[in-house]
N, C-alpha and C positions, 0 to 999 in steps of 0.2 A: 505492500500499500504507500503510495505515494502523491505528492500533489506537484504538479506540471503547471507555470505558466509562461509560455512561450512569448516574449515580448519584442521578436523582431524574426523577421525569416530572410531569407535569401536570395526570394527570386525563385521563378521554376524549376530550376535546377537544383536546387537546395535539398538536400535529403536529410532530414531533422526527425529521429527517429526515439518513438516513444520507449523502444526497448530493443537492444542490438544484443542476443545472445551468440555465445561463440562455444563451439566445441571441438573435438577433435577423434575421429575414430577412423579407422581404414575401412578400406572396402567392403572387406570380409566381416565388419561389427566388430573385430577386437579393437583393444586399446590402441592408441597411439602411441610408439615407443622412440620416436626421434628419428626414424628413418624418413627422410624428407621425399624419399622417389614412392614410399608407399602410404603416409600418413595424410589426412586430409582436413585440413581445416576449415568447419562448417561453420555458416553464420546463418542467424534467423534473425530479421529486422521488421520491424513495425514503420514506415513512412509517413509521418503526420500530414507533410505539406500536401494541403489540399489542391496544387498547382500540379503533382505529379501524377502523371496519367499511367494505365495499366499498359504493358506493352506483350503482355499474354493477351492473344488474340483468338478467335475460333479458327481463322482460315490460315493462320501462322502458329503453329503451337508450340514454337522450339523455346520460346522464353517463358513457358510453362511448367509448372511442376507434372510429371507424368501422371498422378492422383491427387485428388480433394480427398481428406477424408472428413467427414462429418464428426460432430460431435457423438451420436448414437453407434459409430464405428462404420458408416456405410461409406462405401469408396468409390467413388465417381473417376473415371477416366476423362484425358484431357478431350479425347475427341469426343464426348459425349455432350455436343451441343446445346441440349435442351437442358442439363442440371449439372453439367459444369461452370464455378463462380469464377469466370475469365477476371471480372472486373477487382476480383479480392486479390490480384497477385499484380504488383509492378513488372516482377523478372525473376527468372530460377535460371541459374546457370551451374554448368557442371563441371566437375574437376578435369584437369589434363589428364590425371591417370586413373579415370573412371573405368570399372572393368565390364560393367554391364549399363552403359549409358544408352536411353531410350533415344531413338532419333525419330525426329527432327530436334537436336537439342542445339544449345548455345554456350558455349565455351567460356568459364571465367577468364577475365582480364590477366592473364600471367605477368603482366608489368605491375601490378600494383601488389600482387604477394607473389614473389618467385615461388612458392609451395603451392602444391594442387590446394585448391579451395573449391567449395560448394557455396555459392550462396540463393537465399530463399529472402527475397522482398514481398513482403504484404502491406495491403493499402486498406485503410476503412473498408468495412463492408458487414451488412447483415451476418454473415456466417462467421465474423469472429466473437458476435456478442455475447455468447455463451461463455467466454474467456475472459470479459470482462474490457475487450479493447472496442476502440470508436467503430460503430457500427456505418457512420456516413462521413463523406466527407466535411471539413473544417471542423468537425469536435476535437477540443483539444488543442485546437492551434491558436493564433493570434486573438486575443478576446474572448477566448473561452478556456481560460485557467479550470483546470480537472485534477479531483483527487481520484486515483486509479486503482484500482483493486485488481490485480492480473492473477490472472491462475496460468502462470507458464509452465 
């Protein structure tokens, strides 16, 4: 639980995160051990800036995670255009050393982090409401100070 009061934004390209969680595990699910050829740093980030668009598109799903899992456990594949919440995602990029990367995919920028990484950036959307996250654009942004109780 915390209070956030965003007082200034950086324009349409700024990515102010409500949360930014990072972790590390190998593609086979085992813990990282410092081997940069097989470790993958993984990030999950909620972008609050209401000017940030979704780059996850039904007709070009390479920047969408392969599945969306609803709180009840139902998994929906990104090709299910009637049920997949495309607008809930800004982007998903895959690690350069990914072993079972579903195509099409967008690789993460190897220059921002020379070690393999996977990034999931989400946007305010009703599907995140059960976790305490914003459900519509502008929530928690400039002029809307908010106390958040997140279930992360």
